C-alpha positions as CSV (number, residue, x, y, z in Angstrom):
1,X,0.0,0.0,0.0
2,X,2.5,2.7,-1.1
3,X,-0.3,5.2,-1.7
4,X,-1.4,4.9,2.0
5,X,2.2,5.4,3.1
6,X,2.6,8.5,0.9
7,X,-0.7,9.9,2.2
8,X,0.3,9.2,5.8
9,X,3.7,10.9,5.3
10,X,1.9,13.9,3.7
11,X,-0.5,14.1,6.6
12,X,2.3,14.1,9.2
13,X,4.3,16.5,7.2
14,X,1.4,18.9,7.2
15,X,0.7,18.3,10.9
16,X,4.3,19.0,11.8
17,X,4.3,22.1,9.7
18,X,1.2,23.4,11.5
19,X,2.8,22.6,14.9
20,X,6.0,24.4,13.9
21,X,4.1,27.5,12.7
22,X,2.0,27.7,15.9
23,X,4.9,27.1,18.2
24,X,6.9,29.7,16.4
25,X,4.1,32.2,16.9
26,X,3.9,31.4,20.5
27,X,7.7,31.7,20.9
28,X,7.6,35.1,19.1
29,X,4.8,36.3,21.4
30,X,6.2,35.0,24.7
31,X,9.9,35.5,24.2
32,X,9.8,38.3,21.7
33,X,7.0,40.5,23.0
34,X,7.5,39.5,26.7
35,X,11.3,39.8,26.9
36,X,13.1,41.1,23.8
37,X,10.8,44.0,22.9
38,X,9.2,44.5,26.3
39,X,11.0,47.8,26.9
40,X,9.8,49.2,23.6
41,X,6.3,47.9,24.2
42,X,6.2,49.5,27.7
43,X,5.4,52.9,26.1
44,X,1.9,51.5,25.4
45,X,-0.6,50.5,28.0
46,X,-3.2,47.7,28.1
47,X,-5.7,47.4,31.0
48,X,-3.7,50.0,32.9
49,X,-0.4,48.0,32.6
50,X,2.6,48.5,30.5
51,X,2.2,46.4,27.4
52,X,5.6,44.7,27.7
53,X,4.8,43.7,31.3
54,X,1.4,42.5,30.3
55,X,2.7,40.3,27.6
56,X,5.3,38.8,29.8
57,X,2.9,38.1,32.7
58,X,-0.5,37.3,31.0
59,X,-0.5,38.0,27.3
60,X,1.6,35.0,26.3
61,X,-0.6,32.7,28.3
62,X,-3.7,34.1,26.6
63,X,-2.0,33.7,23.2
64,X,-1.1,30.1,24.0
65,X,-4.7,29.3,24.8
66,X,-5.9,30.9,21.6
67,X,-3.3,28.9,19.7
68,X,-4.6,25.7,21.2
69,X,-8.1,26.5,19.8
70,X,-6.5,27.4,16.4
71,X,-4.6,24.1,16.5
72,X,-7.8,22.1,17.2
73,X,-9.6,23.8,14.4
74,X,-6.7,23.4,11.9
75,X,-6.0,19.9,12.9
76,X,-9.6,18.8,12.4
77,X,-9.5,20.4,8.9
78,X,-6.2,18.5,8.2
79,X,-7.8,15.2,9.5
80,X,-10.8,15.7,7.2
81,X,-8.6,16.6,4.2
82,X,-6.5,13.4,4.6
83,X,-9.4,11.2,5.5
84,X,-8.4,10.5,9.1
85,X,-11.1,12.4,10.8
86,X,-13.2,10.9,13.6
87,X,-16.5,11.5,11.8
88,X,-15.4,9.1,9.0
89,X,-14.4,6.3,11.4
90,X,-16.5,3.2,11.2
91,X,-15.9,0.2,13.4
92,X,-16.2,-3.1,11.7
93,X,-15.2,-6.2,13.7
94,X,-13.7,-9.0,11.8
95,X,-12.0,-12.3,12.5
96,X,-8.5,-10.7,12.6
97,X,-9.5,-8.2,15.3
98,X,-7.8,-8.8,18.6
99,X,-10.2,-10.1,21.3
100,X,-8.6,-10.2,24.7
101,X,-11.3,-12.4,26.3
102,X,-11.3,-14.9,23.4
103,X,-7.5,-14.9,22.6
104,X,-6.3,-15.5,26.2
């Protein structure tokens, strides 16, 4: 089944690419905005706090939570595109299926 292997490789390549993009964004927001550019961002205020301080204390956590939801949405789309989504799963028991109570 070379076609299935190629499809699986393409799926994981797309999934790893998605993870790398989202983790890079998180790194940019947490390390970049919270540490590297914090002094420059401190000239702006958000909710009464300097923006650099806000990103280093709370902003990166909020961004991480948003990125989790983005990952779930994008991952579900990838699953659907490559035919590995949960909605398409059908369970068909056959004789080759492992039965712990019967095979013991």
